[in-house]
C-alpha positions as a Markdown table, in Angstrom:
| # | Residue | x | y | z |
|---|---|---|---|---|
| 1 | Met | -112.0 | -41.6 | -109.6 |
| 2 | Arg | -114.7 | -41.3 | -107.0 |
| 3 | Ser | -116.6 | -38.0 | -106.8 |
| 4 | Gly | -119.4 | -36.5 | -104.9 |
| 5 | Gly | -122.1 | -34.0 | -105.8 |
| 6 | Leu | -125.3 | -32.5 | -104.4 |
| 7 | Met | -128.5 | -32.7 | -106.4 |
| 8 | Ile | -130.8 | -29.7 | -105.6 |
| 9 | Pro | -134.5 | -30.5 | -105.7 |
| 10 | Gly | -136.4 | -28.7 | -108.4 |
| 11 | Thr | -133.7 | -29.0 | -111.1 |
| 12 | Thr | -134.3 | -30.7 | -114.4 |
| 13 | His | -132.2 | -33.8 | -113.8 |
| 14 | Gly | -133.7 | -35.1 | -110.5 |
| 15 | Ala | -131.9 | -36.3 | -107.4 |
| 16 | Tyr | -131.8 | -40.1 | -107.7 |
| 17 | Arg | -129.9 | -41.5 | -110.6 |
| 18 | Glu | -127.4 | -44.3 | -110.9 |
| 19 | Leu | -125.6 | -42.5 | -113.7 |
| 20 | Ile | -125.8 | -38.8 | -114.7 |
| 21 | Val | -123.9 | -36.4 | -116.8 |
| 22 | Leu | -123.0 | -33.1 | -115.1 |
| 23 | Asp | -121.0 | -30.1 | -115.8 |
| 24 | Gln | -117.5 | -30.6 | -114.3 |
| 25 | Arg | -118.0 | -27.6 | -112.1 |
| 26 | Ala | -120.9 | -29.4 | -110.3 |
| 27 | Val | -118.7 | -32.2 | -108.8 |
| 28 | Val | -115.5 | -32.5 | -106.8 |
| 29 | Arg | -113.2 | -35.4 | -106.1 |
| 30 | Ala | -113.8 | -37.4 | -103.0 |
| 31 | Pro | -111.2 | -36.9 | -100.3 |
| 32 | Ile | -108.4 | -39.5 | -100.4 |
| 33 | Gly | -109.0 | -42.2 | -97.8 |
| 34 | Ser | -112.7 | -41.4 | -97.3 |
| 35 | Thr | -115.4 | -44.0 | -97.6 |
| 36 | His | -118.3 | -43.7 | -100.0 |
| 37 | Arg | -120.6 | -43.1 | -96.9 |
| 38 | Glu | -118.4 | -40.3 | -95.6 |
| 39 | Thr | -118.1 | -38.7 | -99.0 |
| 40 | Cys | -121.9 | -38.6 | -99.4 |
| 41 | Thr | -122.3 | -36.5 | -96.3 |
| 42 | Leu | -119.9 | -33.7 | -97.4 |
| 43 | Pro | -122.1 | -31.8 | -99.8 |
| 44 | Met | -125.0 | -31.5 | -97.3 |
| 45 | Lys | -122.6 | -30.4 | -94.6 |
| 46 | Gly | -121.3 | -27.7 | -96.9 |
| 47 | Leu | -124.8 | -26.6 | -97.9 |
| 48 | Thr | -125.9 | -26.4 | -94.2 |
| 49 | Ala | -122.8 | -24.3 | -93.3 |
| 50 | Arg | -123.5 | -22.0 | -96.3 |
| 51 | Leu | -127.2 | -21.5 | -95.5 |
| 52 | Ser | -126.3 | -20.9 | -91.8 |
| 53 | Leu | -123.9 | -18.2 | -92.7 |
| 54 | Asp | -126.4 | -16.6 | -95.1 |
| 55 | Leu | -129.0 | -16.6 | -92.3 |
| 56 | Leu | -126.6 | -14.9 | -89.9 |
| 57 | Asp | -126.2 | -12.0 | -92.3 |
| 58 | Leu | -122.8 | -11.1 | -90.8 |
| 59 | Gln | -121.6 | -7.6 | -91.4 |
| 60 | Pro | -118.0 | -6.6 | -92.1 |
| 61 | Gly | -116.0 | -6.9 | -88.8 |
| 62 | Gln | -118.4 | -9.4 | -87.2 |
| 63 | Val | -117.0 | -12.8 | -86.4 |
| 64 | Ile | -118.4 | -16.2 | -85.3 |
| 65 | Glu | -116.8 | -18.7 | -83.0 |
| 66 | Tyr | -116.7 | -22.3 | -83.9 |
| 67 | Met | -116.5 | -24.8 | -81.0 |
| 68 | Ser | -116.0 | -28.5 | -81.5 |
| 69 | His | -116.5 | -31.2 | -78.9 |
């Protein structure tokens, strides 16, 4: 099983390890058909989206529009 995770700087286990033991809630399965390179980008994309939403501080009823090229 391939999986991906995001190591947050400042935690006790560091960010660069060949092998690491993590709580199962800290990892997710890699999408079927994705390459290792593609899988590695997913956590950062999710973190960027989450931080962006937090910074927008949307109030109930407000919406955002997502446009893709």
